[in-house]
N, C-alpha and C positions, 0 to 999 in steps of 0.2 A: 621421882618427879623432877622435871627439868625446871630450873629457874631461868630468868630472862637472860642472864649472861651465858648459860649453857646453850640456849636457843640461838643466840646471836653467834656464838662460837661455832655451832654446827653449820649454820648458814655460810659462815666465812670459810671454813675449811672444806666444805662441799664445793665451793667455787674455786678454791686454790689451796690444796693441801701443802704446797711448798712455802706458804707464808711463814715468815719467821715468828718465833715466840714473842719477840719484842713488838713487831707490828701487830700481831694478833692481840697481845695484851693491851696495847694502846687503843685498839678499836673496841675492846670490851671493858676497858677501865681497870685492868689488873696489871701487876708487874709480871715478869717472865715466869717466876717460880709458881705462883698460884695458877697462872694460865696453864703451864705444863701439868700441874697436879689435876686440873679440871679435865684436860685431855686424857690423862691416864685413867681417871675415874670414869669418864664416859666410855672409854675403851673397855675397862673392866666390867662395866654394867651392860655392855653389849650394844651400845648406841653406835659406836664406831667399830667397824669390822676389820678395817685395814686401810692402807693408803696405797694408791696406784698412780702410775703415769699413763695418760691416755695417748696412744700412738695414732698417727695418721695412716689408716689402712691403705688409702689411695697412693700415698708416697711409698708405701711398702709393697706395692704391686698386688694388693688384695681388693680389686675393683668390684668383684662379684659378690653379692649377698643372695643367698638362697634360703628359703623357708621350707622345711620338710615336715609334712604332717604325716603321722603314723597312726594307722588303725590296726589294733590287735585282733587277730582271729580267735585267739584263746588267751586266757590270762593264767599262765603257769608262772607263779611267783619266782621260782628259781631261775627259769630261763629268761624271764623278763628282767630280773635283777642283773643277770649276766650281760644281757643285751644293752641295758641302759648304762652299765659300768663301762662297757666297750665304747659306746657312743661318747660318754663323758670324757674318756681318755683321749679322744681324737682332738688334736689342737685346732682343727678347722671348725669344730663345733664350739661356738662361743656362748650359746645359750641352749639349755635343754630343760623343757618344762613338761610335767605330766599335767594333762588337762581333762576337763569334763566336757562332754558334748560329743560331737561327731568323731573327733580324733582323740586318741589316747595320749599322744605326745606331739610336741612341736619343737623342732630344732631350728636354730639359726646358725647358718654355716657361712663362712667366708672363703673365697677362693680367688685365684688370679683371673680366671676367665671361664667360659662355659666348658672348655675341655677339662680344666682342673676341677670344676664343680661336678662334672660327670664322673670323674675318677673318685671323688669323695663319696658321691652317691653309690657308686659300685661297692666301695668299702663298707658303707653303712648297710647296704642290702646283704652283703656277705656275712656281716655280724648278726643280722636278724634272721637269716635263713627264711623259712616258710612261715614264720611266726606272725607276720603282719604284712600290710600293704602300705605303699608309700605314695604320697602326692607331693609334688614339689612345685614351688613357684619361685620366680626370681624377681628381685627388686629392680625396677627400671630407674627409679630416682629416689634418693634419700632426701626426705623433706625435713625430718627432725630425728636427731639421735642424741640423746643426753643420758647422763648417769645421775643427774640431779633429781633428788626426790622432792615432792611438793611439801615443803615444810611450812604448813599453813598455821603457824603460830601467830598470835596477835603481835602485830608490829609494835615495837617499842625500842627506844634508845637506852642503852645501859647507862646507869648513873655514873 
């Protein structure tokens, strides 16, 4: 169970994981060592999976985002596992989800431009063979993109 200091700590590091232990501790009312111990404990309990740096894909020349919906013709577990492992290993595939509904999988893909996206789609299709059909759509404008989870804990200030 999370206490109030844990909840505030999770909110703070979700917004900026580069915050110093000293600053983090000051914000939740702890010294550096107990603050670090809480972070370690939350990581060991699985609340914190890791820390990353978010890169600006536009500055890196990855202006195109595509969404690929895949419908399976047959569900052969071994072939499907091999296909999804191949998709997951592609660096351009930044999200891969198995879904319920009309499509079996949805992939989010980043690319430099439409030509680059087309090449990625060709590679995806070669990995899948005749196992499935593909429907692709491209994002025209990104309105919201966040990694922040909705931590809807009761708001309170640590003592």
